[in-house]
C-alpha positions as CSV (number, residue, x, y, z in Angstrom):
1,X,3.8,6.5,-14.3
2,X,1.4,6.0,-17.0
3,X,-2.2,7.9,-17.2
4,X,-3.9,4.7,-16.7
5,X,-1.9,3.9,-13.4
6,X,-2.7,7.1,-12.2
7,X,-6.5,6.8,-12.6
8,X,-5.9,3.8,-10.8
9,X,-4.2,5.2,-8.2
10,X,-6.7,8.0,-7.8
11,X,-9.6,5.3,-7.4
12,X,-7.4,3.9,-4.3
13,X,-6.9,7.2,-2.7
14,X,-11.0,7.4,-3.1
15,X,-11.4,4.2,-1.7
16,X,-9.2,4.7,1.2
17,X,-10.2,8.0,2.1
18,X,-13.8,7.1,2.4
19,X,-12.7,3.8,4.3
20,X,-11.8,6.3,7.5
21,X,-15.6,7.3,7.5
22,X,-16.3,3.5,7.4
23,X,-14.0,2.8,10.3
24,X,-15.5,5.3,12.5
25,X,-19.0,4.0,12.1
26,X,-17.7,0.4,12.6
27,X,-15.6,1.6,15.8
28,X,-19.1,2.9,17.0
29,X,-20.0,-0.6,17.3
30,X,-17.4,-3.2,17.8
31,X,-14.1,-3.3,19.7
32,X,-11.0,-2.0,17.6
33,X,-9.1,-5.5,17.6
34,X,-11.9,-7.5,16.8
35,X,-13.1,-5.4,14.2
36,X,-9.9,-5.6,12.6
37,X,-9.9,-9.2,12.6
38,X,-13.3,-9.3,11.1
39,X,-12.1,-7.3,8.2
40,X,-9.6,-9.6,7.6
41,X,-11.5,-13.2,8.5
42,X,-14.2,-12.1,5.7
43,X,-11.7,-12.5,3.2
44,X,-9.2,-14.8,4.5
45,X,-11.6,-17.8,4.6
46,X,-12.5,-18.0,0.8
47,X,-9.3,-17.2,0.0
48,X,-7.8,-20.2,1.5
49,X,-10.4,-22.2,0.0
50,X,-10.1,-21.2,-3.5
51,X,-7.1,-18.9,-4.3
52,X,-3.9,-20.6,-4.9
53,X,-0.8,-19.2,-2.9
54,X,1.4,-16.9,-4.6
55,X,4.7,-18.7,-5.4
56,X,6.9,-16.3,-2.9
57,X,8.4,-17.6,0.0
58,X,6.4,-17.2,3.2
59,X,8.9,-14.6,4.6
60,X,7.4,-11.8,2.2
61,X,3.6,-12.9,3.0
62,X,4.3,-12.9,6.5
63,X,6.1,-9.5,6.4
64,X,3.5,-8.0,4.1
65,X,0.2,-9.2,6.2
66,X,2.2,-8.4,9.5
67,X,3.0,-4.8,8.8
68,X,-0.2,-4.1,6.5
69,X,-2.8,-6.2,8.3
70,X,-1.5,-6.5,12.1
71,X,0.4,-3.4,13.1
72,X,-1.4,-1.1,10.7
73,X,-4.9,-1.7,11.7
74,X,-4.3,-2.7,15.5
75,X,-2.7,0.8,15.9
76,X,-5.1,2.7,13.8
77,X,-8.2,1.3,15.1
78,X,-7.0,1.7,18.6
79,X,-6.1,5.3,18.1
80,X,-9.4,6.2,16.4
81,X,-11.3,4.3,19.3
82,X,-9.4,6.6,21.9
83,X,-10.0,9.8,20.3
84,X,-8.3,10.4,17.1
85,X,-10.5,12.5,14.9
86,X,-11.0,10.8,11.6
87,X,-9.6,13.4,9.1
88,X,-6.6,13.8,11.5
89,X,-6.0,9.9,11.1
90,X,-6.4,10.1,7.6
91,X,-3.3,12.5,7.8
92,X,-1.1,11.0,10.0
93,X,-1.0,7.4,8.9
94,X,0.3,9.1,5.5
95,X,3.5,8.7,7.6
96,X,3.9,5.8,6.0
97,X,4.9,7.6,2.7
98,X,8.3,8.8,4.1
99,X,8.5,5.7,5.9
100,X,8.5,3.6,3.1
101,X,10.4,5.8,0.7
102,X,13.3,5.7,3.8
103,X,12.7,1.8,4.1
104,X,12.9,1.3,0.4
105,X,16.3,3.4,-0.1
106,X,18.0,1.5,3.3
107,X,16.7,-2.3,2.7
108,X,16.3,-2.4,-1.0
109,X,18.6,0.2,-2.1
110,X,16.2,2.1,-4.5
111,X,17.5,5.1,-5.9
112,X,15.5,8.3,-5.6
113,X,15.4,10.8,-8.4
114,X,15.7,14.5,-7.3
115,X,12.2,15.3,-8.5
116,X,10.8,12.6,-6.4
117,X,12.8,13.7,-3.3
118,X,11.6,17.2,-4.0
119,X,7.6,16.2,-4.4
120,X,8.0,14.3,-1.4
121,X,9.3,17.1,0.6
122,X,6.5,19.4,-0.8
123,X,3.8,17.0,0.0
124,X,5.2,16.6,3.5
125,X,5.1,20.3,4.0
126,X,1.3,20.2,2.8
127,X,0.8,17.3,5.6
128,X,2.4,19.8,8.1
129,X,0.4,22.6,7.1
130,X,-2.9,20.3,7.3
131,X,-2.0,19.1,10.7
132,X,-0.8,22.1,12.5
133,X,-4.5,23.1,13.5
134,X,-5.6,19.5,14.1
135,X,-2.6,18.6,16.4
136,X,-3.6,21.4,18.6
137,X,-6.9,19.2,19.7
138,X,-5.3,15.8,19.6
139,X,-3.9,13.8,22.7
140,X,-0.5,12.7,22.3
141,X,-1.1,9.0,22.6
142,X,-3.4,8.6,19.5
143,X,-0.8,10.5,17.2
144,X,1.5,8.3,18.4
145,X,-0.4,5.1,17.8
146,X,-1.1,6.2,14.2
147,X,2.5,6.8,13.5
148,X,3.1,3.5,14.7
149,X,0.5,2.4,12.2
150,X,2.0,4.2,9.5
151,X,5.4,2.5,9.8
152,X,3.4,-0.9,9.9
153,X,2.0,0.1,6.6
154,X,5.5,0.8,5.1
155,X,6.9,-2.4,6.3
156,X,3.7,-4.0,4.4
157,X,5.0,-1.9,1.5
158,X,8.6,-3.6,1.5
159,X,7.1,-7.1,1.7
160,X,4.9,-6.4,-1.1
161,X,7.5,-4.8,-3.3
162,X,10.1,-8.0,-2.4
163,X,7.4,-10.6,-3.3
164,X,7.3,-8.7,-6.6
165,X,10.9,-8.8,-7.0
166,X,11.1,-12.5,-6.0
167,X,8.1,-13.7,-8.4
168,X,7.9,-10.8,-11.7
169,X,5.1,-12.7,-12.8
170,X,3.2,-12.3,-9.4
171,X,-0.8,-11.8,-9.4
172,X,-1.0,-9.0,-7.4
173,X,-4.8,-9.9,-6.3
174,X,-3.7,-13.1,-5.1
175,X,-1.1,-11.8,-3.0
176,X,-3.7,-9.2,-1.6
177,X,-6.1,-12.3,-0.7
178,X,-3.2,-14.1,1.2
179,X,-1.9,-11.8,3.1
180,X,-5.7,-11.3,4.6
181,X,-4.7,-14.7,6.1
182,X,-1.7,-13.5,8.3
183,X,-3.7,-11.3,10.7
184,X,-7.0,-12.9,11.6
185,X,-5.5,-15.6,14.5
186,X,-3.2,-13.2,16.1
187,X,-5.9,-10.3,16.1
188,X,-8.6,-12.7,17.7
189,X,-5.7,-13.6,20.2
190,X,-5.0,-10.0,21.2
191,X,-8.9,-9.2,21.3
192,X,-9.7,-12.1,23.8
193,X,-7.0,-11.0,25.8
194,X,-7.2,-7.3,25.6
195,X,-10.9,-6.8,25.2
196,X,-12.2,-9.9,26.7
197,X,-13.2,-13.4,25.3
198,X,-16.6,-12.6,24.7
199,X,-16.8,-8.8,24.3
200,X,-16.4,-9.0,20.5
201,X,-19.2,-11.7,19.7
202,X,-21.4,-9.7,21.8
203,X,-21.0,-6.6,19.8
204,X,-21.2,-8.6,16.7
205,X,-25.0,-9.7,17.4
206,X,-25.8,-6.2,18.5
207,X,-24.9,-5.4,15.1
208,X,-27.9,-7.4,13.8
209,X,-30.4,-4.8,15.1
210,X,-31.9,-1.7,13.5
211,X,-29.4,0.4,15.2
212,X,-26.5,-1.8,14.7
213,X,-26.8,-2.2,10.7
214,X,-24.6,0.4,9.7
215,X,-21.7,-1.5,11.4
216,X,-22.4,-4.3,9.2
217,X,-22.3,-2.0,5.9
218,X,-19.1,-0.3,7.3
219,X,-17.4,-3.8,7.9
220,X,-18.3,-5.2,4.4
221,X,-16.8,-1.8,2.9
222,X,-13.5,-2.1,4.7
223,X,-13.1,-5.6,3.9
224,X,-14.1,-5.6,0.2
225,X,-13.9,-2.2,-1.4
226,X,-11.1,-0.8,0.7
227,X,-9.2,-4.2,1.1
228,X,-9.8,-6.4,-1.8
229,X,-10.2,-3.6,-4.4
230,X,-7.9,-0.7,-3.1
231,X,-5.3,-2.9,-1.5
232,X,-5.3,-5.1,-4.6
233,X,-4.8,-1.8,-6.8
234,X,-2.2,-0.9,-4.7
235,X,-0.2,-3.9,-4.5
236,X,-0.4,-3.9,-8.4
237,X,1.2,-0.5,-8.2
238,X,4.1,-1.7,-5.9
239,X,4.9,-4.7,-8.0
240,X,5.1,-2.2,-11.0
241,X,7.0,0.7,-9.7
242,X,9.8,1.3,-7.1
243,X,8.3,1.7,-3.4
244,X,9.4,5.4,-3.5
245,X,7.4,6.2,-6.6
246,X,4.1,4.5,-5.4
247,X,4.1,5.3,-1.7
248,X,3.9,9.1,-2.1
249,X,0.4,8.4,-3.8
250,X,-0.7,7.7,-0.3
251,X,-0.2,11.4,0.5
252,X,-3.5,12.3,-1.3
253,X,-5.6,9.9,1.1
254,X,-6.0,12.6,3.7
255,X,-7.6,15.2,1.2
256,X,-10.7,12.6,0.7
257,X,-10.8,11.7,4.3
258,X,-11.1,15.4,5.6
259,X,-13.5,15.9,3.0
260,X,-15.8,12.7,4.3
261,X,-15.3,13.8,7.8
262,X,-16.4,17.2,7.1
263,X,-19.2,16.2,5.0
264,X,-20.6,13.3,7.3
265,X,-19.4,13.6,10.6
266,X,-19.0,17.8,10.6
267,X,-15.5,18.1,11.2
268,X,-14.8,21.1,9.5
269,X,-11.3,21.7,8.5
270,X,-9.5,25.2,8.8
271,X,-8.6,27.2,5.7
272,X,-5.0,26.3,6.4
273,X,-6.1,22.3,6.0
274,X,-7.6,23.1,2.3
275,X,-4.5,25.1,1.2
276,X,-2.6,22.3,2.6
277,X,-4.6,19.5,0.8
278,X,-3.5,21.5,-2.4
279,X,-0.1,21.5,-1.7
280,X,-0.1,17.5,-1.1
281,X,-1.9,16.9,-4.1
282,X,0.9,18.8,-6.5
283,X,3.8,17.1,-3.9
284,X,2.4,14.2,-4.5
285,X,2.4,14.0,-8.3
286,X,5.6,15.6,-8.7
287,X,7.0,12.9,-6.7
288,X,5.5,10.1,-9.1
289,X,6.6,12.3,-12.3
290,X,9.3,10.6,-14.2
291,X,8.9,6.9,-12.8
292,X,10.3,4.2,-15.0
293,X,7.5,3.2,-17.5
294,X,7.4,-0.5,-17.9
295,X,5.6,-0.2,-21.1
296,X,8.9,1.4,-22.9
297,X,10.4,0.6,-26.4
298,X,12.0,-2.2,-27.8
299,X,15.5,-2.7,-26.0
300,X,18.5,-4.6,-28.0
301,X,19.8,-6.9,-25.5
302,X,23.4,-7.5,-25.6
303,X,24.6,-11.0,-26.6
304,X,27.5,-11.8,-24.5
305,X,28.9,-10.9,-21.3
306,X,30.7,-7.8,-21.3
307,X,29.4,-6.2,-24.3
308,X,28.4,-2.6,-24.3
309,X,24.6,-1.9,-24.4
310,X,23.7,0.3,-27.4
311,X,23.6,4.2,-26.6
312,X,20.2,5.5,-24.9
313,X,19.7,2.0,-23.4
314,X,20.7,2.3,-19.9
315,X,17.6,2.0,-18.6
316,X,18.3,-1.2,-16.6
317,X,15.9,-3.4,-14.9
318,X,18.1,-3.2,-11.6
319,X,15.1,-2.8,-9.3
320,X,13.4,-6.3,-10.6
321,X,16.5,-8.6,-10.6
322,X,17.0,-10.9,-13.2
323,X,13.9,-11.9,-15.2
324,X,14.0,-15.2,-17.5
325,X,12.3,-15.5,-20.3
326,X,10.2,-18.7,-21.9
327,X,13.0,-21.2,-22.1
328,X,15.9,-19.1,-21.2
329,X,18.2,-19.6,-18.2
330,X,18.6,-16.7,-15.9
331,X,21.7,-14.6,-16.3
332,X,24.6,-16.1,-14.4
333,X,25.1,-14.3,-10.9
334,X,28.2,-13.7,-10.0
335,X,29.0,-12.3,-13.5
336,X,28.3,-8.8,-13.0
337,X,29.7,-7.9,-16.5
338,X,26.5,-9.3,-18.0
339,X,23.9,-6.6,-18.1
340,X,20.2,-7.8,-17.5
341,X,17.2,-6.2,-19.0
342,X,13.4,-7.0,-18.8
343,X,13.9,-9.8,-20.9
344,X,15.7,-13.1,-21.3
345,X,19.5,-12.5,-22.3
346,X,19.9,-13.3,-25.8
347,X,21.1,-11.3,-29.0
348,X,17.6,-10.9,-30.2
349,X,15.4,-7.8,-30.0
350,X,13.1,-8.5,-27.0
351,X,10.1,-6.0,-26.4
352,X,10.3,-5.3,-22.4
353,X,6.6,-5.9,-21.9
354,X,6.4,-9.3,-23.3
355,X,8.9,-10.7,-20.5
356,X,6.5,-9.7,-17.7
357,X,3.0,-9.7,-19.1
358,X,1.4,-10.7,-15.7
359,X,2.9,-8.2,-13.9
360,X,0.8,-5.5,-16.0
361,X,-2.7,-6.4,-15.2
362,X,-4.8,-7.9,-12.0
363,X,-6.4,-11.3,-13.0
């Protein structure tokens, strides 16, 4: 992973770590399902009006929106409302990382490098060290609900990855904005049935008071900074690297989550948690070491089916699938002897980056 993308990942980690504090503040004033629905409704309305729908099949938008939006936040908000500590929530939710790696290997057949597996195991060990003291003080139901939220997040990651495979020039920000249209109505329906048809609106009106304004700030933070900015960057990384390379970065979020909970809520972590945080950082960066760089050197593409590529050019774009260049036809699918690279299949020298410019920047 490039230094620039590591910086983007660090920004996502910071935004999402602080987001748990915002969620705690919001849940002190708003019921969980209604709060989650509002978070996405703020973005969904302008997205429907002004943002063109990404040219991917609805199945991937629905999978991403259902996993990331409905399952993750319905379970997470409920868990935190029923007693899940803020710092511990930020930790257990990162179960999405191993869930994503497993789903990526099983469903997408992504091959994991040994260093990625080792780094992931180290990071998970750090999570276990952090959670050892915390689990003793948490009820079982909130922990299980947060694990379910992590699995929902993993499903959303798979949807994002598949959308990028189907549309290599996909604008990640447009995808992020459009998946917010999926959770709003289901979450409002669940809120009306589970929390009461008028409970959410009454709580929202109470936020427009001297005591309730922090909930509005928390709502705006979760909607704009955590969802649009943070999730947009995350989607960008998911479209650029294999899911198993990006997912371990989320293991850094508990470090920020524990720090903010300590500073603002007085949830002081045990010394073992601080040591575990350092282990998580080491493991997460080891898990992303050696990820395939999309900004590689120029590659000579074979001119005909069955021609052997030059030596040292075995870094095939098997994860992305065939990507057609401007004015060129895609590689014929049953002829597996035709080796596919990042650009069109010709006898010319084609820069890999030039074939996929839109996947390298958020527009």
